[in-house]
SEVEX-521806 format. One line per 8 residues: number of its first residue (from 1); for each residue x, y, z of C-alpha. Coordinates in pm, 1 decimal, m for minus. Layout:
# SEVEX-521806
NUM	X,Y,Z  ...
END
This chain:
# SEVEX-521806
1	1268.2,82.5,m3575.8  1108.0,m2.7,m3242.0  958.8,282.8,m3040.8  1159.1,414.1,m2746.9  1071.4,262.8,m2410.7  862.3,497.0,m2196.6  1054.3,679.3,m1920.5  942.1,580.3,m1575.2
9	827.4,838.4,m1323.7  1126.4,753.3,m1104.0  1373.6,805.3,m1390.7  1207.6,1129.0,m1493.8  1210.7,1264.1,m1138.3  1579.0,1166.9,m1104.8  1670.4,1340.9,m1432.8  1483.3,1659.1,m1333.7
17	1652.5,1664.0,m992.9  2001.8,1624.5,m1142.9  1925.0,1889.8,m1408.9  1851.2,2141.1,m1132.1  2170.9,2050.1,m952.4  2375.3,2088.3,m1270.5  2221.1,2427.2,m1342.2  2304.7,2545.0,m992.1
25	2659.9,2411.8,m1019.0  2709.0,2573.8,m1358.6  2599.1,2912.2,m1220.0  2832.9,2871.8,m922.3  3130.7,2776.0,m1141.2  3071.7,3079.1,m1368.6  3111.0,3302.2,m1065.0  3443.4,3146.5,m961.6
33	3689.9,3318.1,m1192.0  3971.6,3427.1,m957.5  4319.7,3279.2,m943.0  4584.6,3325.3,m679.0  4873.3,3142.7,m519.2  4731.3,2963.3,m217.7  4864.3,2906.1,132.1  4756.4,2545.7,200.4
41	4774.5,2384.0,547.6  4739.5,2007.3,589.4  4728.5,1915.0,954.4  4564.7,1687.2,1211.2  4652.0,1355.5,1379.4  4540.3,1134.6,1090.8  4756.6,981.3,817.9  4769.4,1143.0,474.8
49	4908.6,1495.2,517.4  5232.8,1447.9,330.8  5066.4,1199.8,94.5  4810.0,1459.0,m4.7  5078.9,1727.0,m44.8  5292.0,1506.9,m270.8  4980.2,1433.9,m476.3  4967.3,1805.6,m552.2
57	5337.1,1812.4,m629.9  5290.1,1533.1,m882.8  4995.6,1719.2,m1035.2  5225.8,2018.6,m1086.0  5485.8,1799.1,m1247.4  5223.6,1650.2,m1478.7  5145.4,2005.2,m1593.2  5511.7,2081.0,m1647.6
65	5515.5,2326.8,m1358.4  5833.4,2387.0,m1161.8  5809.9,2319.9,m791.5  6013.9,2254.4,m481.5  6010.8,2045.1,m166.6  6178.0,2106.9,168.6  6144.8,1833.8,432.3  6190.5,1970.5,781.7
73	6177.3,1654.9,990.7  6219.9,1342.2,780.8  6583.7,1236.5,773.4  6795.2,1025.5,546.8  6549.9,735.1,542.8  6451.8,659.0,184.2  6098.2,739.4,65.4  5927.2,652.0,m260.8
81	5832.8,1007.9,m347.0  6183.7,1140.9,m293.8  6344.9,860.9,m493.7  6100.4,907.8,m783.6  6134.5,1285.2,m797.4  6515.2,1275.3,m782.2  6533.8,1003.2,m1046.0  6270.0,1129.1,m1291.4
89	6180.1,1491.7,m1220.8  6485.2,1664.3,m1078.1  6477.3,1910.1,m1366.0  6134.4,2033.9,m1252.8  6136.5,1980.9,m878.2  6411.9,2084.9,m637.3  6407.8,1840.4,m343.3  6581.9,1919.2,m12.8
97	6572.9,1693.6,292.0  6698.2,1921.1,569.8  6579.6,1738.9,879.9  6777.0,1476.5,1067.7  6486.2,1258.9,1170.2  6218.6,1283.7,1438.4  6301.1,1481.4,1751.0  6301.9,1168.1,1966.9
105	6571.5,1025.4,1737.0  6807.6,1324.1,1736.4  6762.6,1412.9,2106.0  6960.7,1729.4,2036.8  6777.0,2060.7,2058.6  7053.8,2269.4,1906.0  7084.6,2036.8,1604.5  6708.9,2032.7,1552.9
113	6691.0,2412.4,1560.3  6985.0,2446.0,1323.5  6830.0,2194.8,1080.5  6496.3,2383.1,1093.6  6668.5,2713.5,1029.1  6857.1,2571.9,730.8  6534.2,2429.6,598.1  6359.0,2764.9,631.5
121	6640.1,2946.5,449.6  6610.0,2696.3,161.9  6231.0,2736.2,169.2  6256.9,3110.4,140.0  6489.7,3076.3,m158.4  6248.3,2843.8,m335.4  5940.6,3053.7,m256.6  6101.6,3377.2,m374.7
129	6162.5,3224.0,m717.2  5844.8,3310.0,m919.2  5919.0,3020.1,m1159.1  5823.1,2778.1,m881.7  5448.1,2735.7,m894.6  5429.5,2523.7,m576.2  5659.8,2481.5,m276.3  5594.3,2207.9,m23.1
137	5719.2,2264.6,329.8  5684.0,1912.6,462.0  5642.6,1881.8,842.0  5718.1,2249.3,897.6  5424.7,2257.7,1141.4  5624.6,2041.3,1376.0  5918.7,2283.0,1365.2  5676.0,2568.0,1438.5
145	5504.1,2377.8,1714.0  5833.3,2328.6,1902.6  5946.2,2687.9,1836.5  6242.2,2575.7,1624.2  6125.4,2852.4,1391.9  5961.7,3185.7,1470.7  5598.1,3173.2,1359.1  5571.2,3548.2,1314.8
153	5874.2,3544.2,1083.8  5721.0,3272.6,868.6  5384.3,3447.2,846.8  5540.9,3785.4,771.5  5749.0,3631.7,492.0  5450.6,3456.4,334.1  5248.7,3779.5,340.3  5523.7,4004.8,211.7
161	5739.7,3795.3,m19.7  5543.6,3504.4,m162.1  5489.3,3570.0,m532.6  5115.9,3616.3,m615.1  5081.4,3291.8,m811.8  5295.8,3061.8,m598.4  5120.8,2797.7,m392.5  5284.1,2709.9,m59.4
169	5184.5,2385.3,119.0  5263.8,2345.2,489.1  5212.9,2002.3,648.4  5240.0,1849.1,990.6  5031.5,1793.9,1301.9  4923.4,2070.3,1536.7  4927.3,2362.4,1294.9  4935.0,2684.6,1492.4
177	4605.7,2880.4,1502.7  4768.2,3189.2,1349.5  4886.4,2985.5,1053.4  4538.3,2835.5,1008.7  4392.2,3187.4,1013.2  4637.1,3308.1,746.2  4580.3,3009.5,514.9  4351.4,2996.0,213.3
185	4284.8,2623.6,235.0  4305.0,2406.6,550.1  4238.3,2036.0,577.4  4253.2,1846.2,905.8  4313.9,1475.2,883.1  4137.9,1272.3,1156.5  4203.4,921.1,1277.9  3927.8,662.4,1243.7
193	4141.2,348.2,1229.5  4516.0,296.0,1190.2  4696.6,m37.0,1156.3  4986.2,81.6,1373.7  4753.5,41.6,1671.4  4717.2,m324.1,1582.2  5091.3,m386.7,1566.8  5136.9,m327.1,1189.9
201	5458.5,m138.3,1107.4  5497.5,136.5,849.5  5512.4,m19.8,499.2  5653.9,91.5,164.6  5392.0,227.7,m70.7  5163.5,321.7,220.7  5374.7,525.8,458.6  5696.6,580.5,263.7
END
């Protein structure tokens, strides 16, 4: 058997550095033992808020966890995630599209407020059910921004009635500061480049 090749100084230094990092990470992970249902806010002007939220919904489904989705703005237009969930996972995920489209499409304040209120009532029903491990409130931040829903009511409900192990995900631009303060996890999507600015329309598989 041929002798092992000598380890270079560069490789040895790299291994030692990574060993220190691993030891530090292992210590940190040993300290993180808590579990709780999170309030998660995905906001900002960049693309990816709903996409990220649905990624978490599909993770829940992969673990056999019950979940629910309420869409506050998106209307009857078909989307891949809705079609897939209704066709394959309706036994695990309740899916409710309560909005009637973007506000510039409806052009009817009373209808928009009524749709938001109906969406919130359905959201409260889903969140109250402790069997639902995650509830996605898609684009609720838009309804809150335009005062279609009362922010204080939403925050009070989440504090008082959300079961301890239920995750609630709230998406949409311009999340209110009070909601951000109440959340456990907040991610803001920023715009670096977007094809829409170059005349490229929304496309299936990317936007819907």
